[in-house]
Structures are given as structure tokens and as C-alpha cells.
N, C-alpha and C positions, 0 to 999 in steps of 0.2 A: 504494499500502497505506499503511496506517496502522499507526500505531506502535499497540501495546497499552495499553491507559489507564496500567496501572502503569510502563510506560516514561515515561509524557507525565508524570505525576506527579514519577516521580523527579527527571525534566529539569526542570520549574518548579522543583522543592526546592531542587535546584543552584542554581540562576540567583538566586533569594531570598535564598540564604546568601549567594551570594558577592557580589552588590551590596549586601548591607545592609540591604535591604528587607524583611525576615521579619517585625520587629515591625510591628502591627497599630496604627493610628492611626485615632482616629474613627471606626470601624468599619471602616475602609479593607479592600479584598479585597485578596489576592495579586495583585501586577501581574508581565507578561511583563516581560522585559526593556527595554519601550519604552513611552515615554508616549503616551498617548491620540493619535489624530490630528489634535484640536482642540486638543490644548495650548499656552499659552500662555508663552515664554520672558520674563521680566521682568527687569527692571533694578531694582537694588535701591543707592540710596545713601543716606549719613547713617549708616554702619556703622563702628563704632573699628576704628583700622587693628591692632589685636593680637588680632581675633577671626582664627580659622580657619573653616575649613571644619564645623568641628566643631560650634562654636558656633552658628554661622549654621543649621546642619542644626537643633539646638535648638528656635531661634527660629522657621523654619518648619515643622516639622511637627507640629506640632497643628492646622494648615487641611488636612494633607494628606501622603498620601507625596511626600518628594522624588524627582527624577528623579535631580535633576544642580544643585551647586553649581559656579560658577567664582567665583573672588576673581581681580578685576583688580591686577594686579604692578607695580611700577616694576622693569624689569629691568634699568637702570642700576646699581640698588642690590646689593650683596653681605652678604647674600643678599637677595634680589628680596623689598620692602615692600611691602605692600597699598595701596592708593590710596584703602582707605574706601570700597567700592564694587565688588556682585559682580554676577552672571546666576543666579538661577536656576528651572529647571524644574521644575514639579508634574508628576508623572504624568498631573492631569486639568486640563482647564478652569476646573473649578468650584473647585477647591482655589488655585491661581490668584488668583480673585478675589475669593474671602473671606479671604485674606491679605493679597491687596491692601486690599479694603476694613475690612479691622481693625490693619491697619499704617500707611499712605499719610498722612501729613501727623499721627498718630496719637499713634505710639510713638517717645518719643526712649529711643537707649539710652546706659547708662550711660560718663557723660564725652564726650559727643556735646550738643551745644548747639543743634542741629536737631532737627525728627522724620524721621524714616523716609522716604524717597523712594522709590518703587513704583509704575514704571509700565510696560506692554508694552516691548521692548527693540523698536528704531526697524526691526529686519529684519523684527518681526510686524507693523508695519503695510503697510511693503512686500508681505507675503505675502498678506495681505487677510484677516489672520486678525483684525485688532481693527477 
């Protein structure tokens, strides 16, 4: 049994509002709550330790809708402190590669002495996605 179209539309609107991806950047289409099957998780280094997920999302979203950002933190500190790196997953592989092409070894963030390092996470290589 299929849901009536209005029920499906309502469900998608709820998902978009609850996970914050309702804004459309670069003509991005609305997304389900999961990234494309060929999406790449990227490791990003040389980010300011003071930056939160919010600032990072603002950095990455011009390249496409962001599914998830995980800042690596030193949990031995109280409160846990950023290690100056993160993982970012875009909804599409294309967005991840565009961000990498624009940022890796090119953009140096405020307070940093070296440019951003952005490459597929090690787990992506072993999955055969890269």
C-alpha cells in the first residue's frame, strides 16, 4: 500500500525541518534524511579549535548540502576540546569533491598557519569508494 502523495510530502517536510537541511544552497534539491549511496565522508584538518559545527557548516554549505559534521574532540579535557579536525559528509559525492577542490591546500582559515587539508576518510578507501 502506498502513502497518498500529500502524506509523503508532509513527511519529507518534517524531516527537512528537523535536520536543518530545508535551506537550498547552490540549487540543491531537497534531500531525504540519508546521503546518496556514493557519498564520501571527508577528513578535514587545519581547522581552528574554537570553531563549532555551526561555523564548519557555513564553510562547507556553499559546495552543497551537508549531511553530517563530526568535530574530533579530546575527551580528557573538561569540557572536551576540539583537536582541530573533523569529518564532514555531504549528501552528494559531487559536493564533497567540489569542496575538496576548492579548499584542500588552498584556503587557510583565520588563526591557522597552514591551509585546510581535506581528503576522503580512511574508511572510504577501504570501502572502495575512492
